[in-house]
C-alpha positions, 0 to 999 in steps of 0.5 A: 359845463366848466367853471373856473374861479380864483380864490384871491389876488393874494393867493396867486401863488396858489394853484388855481382850482378847476371844478368839473361838472359831469354831463348826463349821457342823453345830454351828451348825445344831443350835442351835434358834432362835425364828426362824420357818421359811421357807415355799415356796408354789411347792413346796406347790402343786406337791405338791398338784398332783401328788397331784391328778393322780395321783388323777385318773389312778388313777380314770381307769385303774380306769374304763377297765379296767372298761370294757375288761373289759366290752367284751371280755365283752359285745361281738362276738368276737373283735373285742370281746376285742381291743378290750377288751384294748387298753383294759385295757392303756391302763388299766395304763399310766395306773396306772403313771404314777399310781404314779410320783407316790407318793401318800400312803396316804390319797390312794391310798385315796380315789382307789381308792374313787372310781375303783371307784364310777365304774367300777361306774356306767359298767359298769352304764350300758354293760351296760344299753345293750348287753344290753337293746339290740335284737339286730336293727335292723330285720326285714330285718336278721334273717338266715335259713337255709333248708333247701331252696327251698319248692315254688311251691305254697307260695311266697306263704305262705312269704313271708308267714310269713317276714315274720311271723317276722322281725317277731316276732324284732324285736318280742320281741328273740328271739335265734333262731327255727326254724320248720317247716311240715308238710302232710298233703296234701304229695306223699308223705305217708302215708295217714291210716290209720296211721303210716309205718314202715321205708323209708316213714319215710325217704322220707316228706317232709311238711315243705313249709317249714323255715327258721332265723332269727337266732342260735343263739349270740349272742356268736359270731353263729352262725346258726340253721338248720333242723338246729339242735337246741333243748331242748324242755323240758316237751314231752319227755314227750309226744315221748319216748313216740312211736316216734321211730325209726320216724317218721324223727326223726333229730334228736331224743333225750336227752343230758346237760345238761352238753352244753348248758351246758359252763360249768355255769352256776349250778352248783358246777362253774362257774368263779369269775367272774375266771377266766371273764373271763380265759379269755374275754378273753385265753386264748380269743382267743389260742387257748390255751383252746378256746371253749365256744361255739357249742355243738357238734352244732348245739345252740342256746345257751339264754338267759333274760330278765335280769329278769322275763319279758320278753326285751326286758329283756336276756338271760343264759345259762340255768342248767344245772339249768333245761336238765335237763328229764328224769330223771337230769339229761338234756336232751331236744332236737329240731328243728321239722322232727322235731316237725312230723313227730311231730304229723302222724304222731300226729294230736295236738293242739297241744303246748307246751314250757317251760324255766325257767318260760317257753315255748320251743317250740310245735306248732300243728295245723290239722286242718281244713287238714291243716297243722302248724306247729312253732316253737322259740326259744332264749330262755325266755318267747318267745311261740312259740304266738302266732307259730306260730298266725300262721304256720298262718293264713298257710298256711291262707289259701293254700287 
């Protein structure tokens, strides 16, 4: 504030005295002026750069996190779970780094939306490659487990049949196959005038060859063996009517479908997907939660094609309701060896079983050659009939 005064009119000749009062700095700063504010270009550039960097980090973190979850879920256990966990930890580190930049709400929302889209697209592409990819690179890479060495009498036929089965596993992208061949002319086979019973059933060995190929559980790479039990689906009605005990069919019977689908896939009792992922990715690799697979009791894990009726398009776990082929929600199981004994004893014709609308087992008989071939797979829509027929022809050509 400035104040100007005059002493007297008589003293006009005197110089006018001017008094100046000092104003404090806060008061001066509070005064608005028309002077344009200064602009710092470097500061604005730095802020924009920080926002872009943070957005990129969040997007990358979401994508890596999604990929980590999928790798842990789809790859081999336990290696896949460990790799997936490490990848997800890396995603968390990136997310924390991005949070330090303190993005505004609009930028964080945009980064989140873009990151989710990128993660979903990346997961879709990875899923298509992993699930639809061939389980085995070449026929020689299909593992097999044989019950006992075949008789030299059938050695040539067995080698030919092995080639046929391995080729079919590769061509159809089947997880696993089990095959058994019975011959009525085998040593110890009963006469054609009746069924074996009592001690004869226990000593009767009409199976000339039994072997498992591939995996009874894909994720754990548990191999199929001749003792692996398969759900035979709609064929249960024909097999259950036979005198199972007297035929020596020790691996045939009915049990709850829950035993074949411990996670109750497709049912109200199935866990919410995030809980399933946490259990598979974290708790089970750490030993906190027990694994569901491979199924106990030599049961095969059953699958259906992911889309359509072609196993080459990928696979998913079969719904529990599709596994329940019998009354009271029961699943009926058997092995190809038991099925071959059943066909030899009953002198029946060919038999086929379906689950989820697709074939899973076939029994092909060649009465003119006294040969029975029983074959089962653990994925619906497997062409078991054609493969069993080829195996039968290989053994028939031996004679």
